[in-house]
C-alpha positions, 0 to 999 in steps of 0.5 A: 359263725354259729352252726345251724340248729340242724347241724347242732342237733346231729351233733348233739345226737352224735355225742349221745350215741357215743355217750350211749355206746361207751356206758353199755360198753362199760355196763357190758364190762360189769365196770362202775364209772370209778372202775373205769376213771381207775383204768383209763387215767380220765377223771370221773366228771369227764365220763359222767360228761361223755356219759350224758352226752356232753363230752367233747374231749379230745381224742388222747383221752378217748383213746385211754377209756377205748383201751380201758375197754380194750376197745378201739376208738373206732369202735366208740365212735363209729357211726354205724350201729354194729351189733355183736349180734352173736355175742349175745344169746336169747333164749326162748321157749314156753315156761318150764323149758329151762331158759333161767336154770340154763341160761344162768349156767351158760352165761356163768360158762362164757363169763357174759353178763345173765339177763331175765328179761321179766325181771327187767320189765318189772324195773320198767314197770315198777312192779312184780309181773303179775300186777304188770297185767292186773294193773296194765293190761296186756298192751301197756306189758308188751310196751314195757317189754320192749322198752326193757328189751332195747334197754338190755341191748344197750347196756349188754355188747355180750349177754344170755338173756332168758325172755318171757314165753310169750315174747314171740306172740310181738311181733316187733319185739320178737323181730327185734330180738331175731335181729340183734341175738342168735335165739335158742328154742328150748323145747321140753315134752308139756309134762316136763312143762308141766312138772317143771313149772310145779316144782317152781310154783309159779302156776300163774302161765296154766290154767287147771295146773294142780293134782285135780286139774292137771288134765286140763293144765297139760292140754292148755300146754299142748295147744300153747305149744302147737299156736306157737311152734312156728314162731319159735321155730324162727330161732336159729337154733333148737335144743330139746332139753326133755330127760336131759340134765342141766349139765347135758342142756347146756353142753348141747347150748355149746355145741349148737353154739359152736 
């Protein structure tokens, strides 16, 4: 007798979650499906079916996949979503605090993936960040940002994530970030924010960020920091990057995480 529709739906949902978990773990290890097939001895066809949510492979084959990923079968088939929070580090702070520069260096030292969430938003939207705001508007940007974050969390069990400066103003997305990552607030003085943004050549975040409008731009940075101070302060850790070299800041982040 066929299983009731509700039972079939539950089984399909379980297989879909299992496939997503295997795909996320494989991506987190930087492995292609071909790499995993070679390491596990399980054919690419089986792996493709598994990751697509159509896997109904034997326990022994699943065990081989787990061994190749360095993960126990229990983790693959666990019905609870236990995100390894401490293995994902999210850097928050205003533009110019050093999230991209320090994030890339920190990820390299920790041997984990480095993800710039703004780039993932662009992938999600199929457009450059500035165009996303112009074409779709702020509300749509927030939807793209939320979807991009969920995809990153699913694909990267271990990572350093550099977030956009305004993510803290999106309550649901920021709450998700705090739940799934150890968040580090990178602080800097308004003057350092200003000089770093000018050096990057991207004046988009601050009106008047040029030689003639430097004073108004500094005033805006002061206001942004004041407005977001309590939000950034919800992060687990705070590291002040003012007057420090990237090397010094990375070392301080690592000490704070220890």
